[in-house]
C-alpha positions, 0 to 999 in steps of 0.5 A: 169229376164234377161240374160246379156252377155258380149262378146269380141274377142280374138286375134289369139292364146290368147283365153286361156289367155282371159278365164284365165283373165275372171276367175281372174276378177271373183275372184278379181273384182267381189268379191270386188264389192260384185257381185256373179259370181258363176252362170256365164258361159263362152262360146266360138265360135264353130260352126256358130260363130267366133272361137275368140268369148268369151262370159260371161253370167249371170242372173240378176233379173232386169236392176237396178241390172245390173246398180248397177253392173256397178256402183260397178265394176267401184269403184274397183281399180283393175278393171282398172288394169285388163282391161289394162292386158286384152287389150293385148289379145283381139281385140280392139273395140270388147267388147259388152254387150247384155241384153236379157229378159227371157220369159216363 
């Protein structure tokens, strides 16, 4: 099992707008791609992390599942439109994916 984390940095004063757009993405893009985001969670920088940091975290069973996720969302038309809206509120170049292996 793995945890995939997508993180961005919000522009000053726009953290709420970014979180709203992430939830909109879950309701629209994820739904159309067939990916279930009900167990995803959102985190923001608090202590020891930049306040502008916003992280979406989701569990995946395999790297193949993550690759399939990327393929599916790329085929959803509104994903590109959503990305253009999101670009108004995030720091350019701050998008990053981390994938961590869950260990027992």
